[in-house]
C-alpha positions as CSV (number, residue, x, y, z in Angstrom):
1,M,268.1,-52.4,139.6
2,E,264.8,-53.4,138.3
3,F,265.2,-51.1,135.3
4,L,268.3,-53.0,134.2
5,C,266.5,-56.4,134.4
6,R,263.8,-55.5,132.0
7,S,263.5,-57.2,128.7
8,P,265.0,-55.6,125.5
9,V,261.5,-55.3,124.0
10,S,260.4,-53.0,126.8
11,F,263.6,-50.9,126.2
12,H,262.9,-50.6,122.5
13,S,259.3,-49.6,123.0
14,R,260.3,-46.9,125.5
15,A,262.9,-45.7,122.9
16,A,260.2,-45.6,120.3
17,V,258.0,-43.5,122.6
18,I,260.8,-41.1,123.4
19,Y,261.6,-40.8,119.7
20,F,258.0,-40.1,118.9
21,F,257.6,-37.4,121.5
22,F,260.9,-35.6,120.9
23,F,261.5,-35.9,117.2
24,R,258.2,-36.6,115.5
25,R,256.2,-34.3,117.6
26,R,257.6,-31.3,115.7
27,N,255.3,-32.2,112.8
28,Y,252.3,-31.8,115.1
29,L,253.2,-28.3,115.9
30,R,253.5,-27.3,112.3
31,Y,249.9,-26.1,112.4
32,L,251.2,-23.1,114.3
33,D,252.9,-22.0,111.1
34,R,249.5,-21.3,109.6
35,L,248.9,-18.8,112.4
36,Q,251.8,-16.6,111.6
37,P,249.6,-13.9,110.0
38,L,247.6,-13.8,113.2
39,A,250.7,-13.4,115.3
40,L,252.0,-10.6,113.1
41,F,248.6,-8.9,113.3
42,V,248.7,-9.1,117.2
43,M,252.2,-7.7,117.1
44,R,251.1,-4.8,114.9
45,L,248.0,-4.2,117.0
46,A,249.9,-4.0,120.2
47,L,252.7,-1.8,118.8
48,G,250.3,0.4,116.8
49,V,247.9,1.1,119.7
50,I,250.8,1.9,122.1
51,F,252.4,4.4,119.7
52,L,249.2,5.9,118.5
53,D,248.3,6.7,122.1
54,H,251.7,8.0,123.0
55,G,251.9,10.1,119.8
56,Y,248.3,11.4,120.2
57,H,249.1,12.8,123.6
58,K,252.3,14.4,122.3
59,V,250.8,15.9,119.1
60,F,247.3,17.0,120.4
61,G,248.0,17.4,124.1
62,G,251.4,18.7,124.8
63,L,253.6,19.3,121.8
64,H,255.0,22.4,123.4
65,H,256.0,20.4,126.5
66,H,257.5,17.7,124.4
67,V,259.6,20.2,122.4
68,H,260.8,21.7,125.7
69,F,261.7,18.3,127.1
70,V,263.6,17.2,123.9
71,T,265.5,20.5,123.7
72,S,266.5,20.1,127.4
73,L,268.1,16.8,126.4
74,G,270.4,18.6,124.0
75,L,268.6,17.6,120.8
76,P,267.3,20.1,118.3
77,A,263.7,21.2,118.5
78,W,262.8,19.8,115.1
79,S,263.6,16.3,116.4
80,A,260.8,16.7,118.9
81,Y,258.3,17.3,116.1
82,L,259.8,14.4,114.2
83,S,259.5,12.0,117.2
84,A,256.0,13.1,118.1
85,F,254.7,12.7,114.5
86,T,256.7,9.5,114.1
87,E,254.9,8.0,117.1
88,F,251.5,9.2,116.1
89,F,251.5,8.5,112.3
90,G,253.9,5.5,112.6
91,G,251.5,3.9,115.1
92,L,248.6,4.6,112.8
93,L,250.4,3.1,109.8
94,I,251.5,0.0,111.8
95,L,248.0,-0.4,113.1
96,L,246.6,-0.4,109.6
97,G,249.5,-2.4,108.2
98,L,250.3,0.2,105.6
99,F,254.0,0.9,104.9
100,T,254.7,-1.3,107.9
101,R,258.4,-1.8,107.4
102,V,259.1,1.9,106.9
103,A,257.0,2.9,110.0
104,A,258.6,0.2,112.1
105,F,262.1,1.4,111.1
106,A,261.2,4.9,112.1
107,I,259.8,3.7,115.4
108,C,262.8,1.6,116.1
109,I,265.1,4.6,115.6
110,D,262.7,6.7,117.8
111,M,263.0,4.0,120.6
112,A,266.8,3.8,120.2
113,V,267.1,7.5,120.7
114,A,264.7,7.4,123.7
115,I,266.7,4.6,125.3
116,A,270.0,6.3,124.8
117,K,268.9,9.8,125.9
118,V,266.3,9.3,128.5
119,H,266.1,5.7,129.9
120,L,269.7,4.3,129.8
121,H,270.9,6.0,133.0
122,N,268.0,4.5,135.0
123,G,269.0,0.9,134.3
124,L,267.0,-1.9,132.7
125,M,264.2,-2.2,135.3
126,G,262.6,0.1,137.7
127,N,261.2,3.6,137.5
128,G,262.2,5.1,134.2
129,G,264.2,2.1,133.1
130,Y,264.6,1.0,129.5
131,E,262.8,-2.3,129.8
132,F,259.5,-1.2,128.1
133,P,261.2,0.9,125.3
134,L,263.5,-2.0,124.6
135,A,260.5,-4.4,124.2
136,L,258.8,-1.9,121.9
137,A,262.0,-1.5,119.8
138,A,262.3,-5.3,119.6
139,L,258.7,-5.5,118.3
140,A,259.4,-2.8,115.7
141,F,262.7,-4.5,114.8
142,A,260.8,-7.8,114.1
143,L,258.2,-6.0,112.0
144,I,261.0,-4.5,109.9
145,F,262.1,-8.0,108.8
146,F,258.7,-9.8,108.8
147,G,256.5,-7.1,107.5
148,G,252.9,-6.6,108.2
149,G,251.8,-10.1,107.3
150,A,248.8,-11.3,105.4
151,I,246.3,-9.4,107.5
152,A,247.6,-6.0,106.4
153,F,247.0,-3.4,103.7
154,D,250.6,-4.0,102.7
155,H,249.6,-7.5,101.6
156,I,246.9,-6.1,99.3
157,R,249.1,-3.2,98.1
158,A,252.2,-5.3,97.4
159,P,252.8,-6.8,94.0
160,G,251.8,-10.5,94.1
161,G,249.6,-9.9,97.1
162,A,246.6,-12.1,97.2
163,G,244.2,-9.2,97.8
164,W,243.9,-8.1,94.1
165,K,243.6,-10.4,91.1
166,S,245.6,-9.2,88.2
167,K,244.3,-9.9,84.7
């Protein structure tokens, strides 16, 4: 009951504090918008390293085994070569930030096929589940729409990029 007996001045000061923390505070977090290029770089770095490593082992270590596995799924043999080289060169391109949207689109399709053909029957989580491929596909999907960001060769290569001064 003590809360109800307080003066209106105290109530108004509390309302001002609540307003400040919940509505005006968003302006203080705007500095995070300046870190968007860094966030896109970290996304590209994580996705690129993962796919470069997975593709490297398929291309240089066991392409024959990968072709055999893909054909056992009922897919044509050429799709095994396509997926292995997509993972290797797509990971390299995403890591460099070169043709990021195209490489991310190819990787997103690669992960969709992997989820549908290999991981879906194992469920979301657990051994062989589609949790990890789904997370990788979500990262690739985001890069399709956001691009490589300012810390990428795409930013230099693109018209209007700040990397090269046109005369």
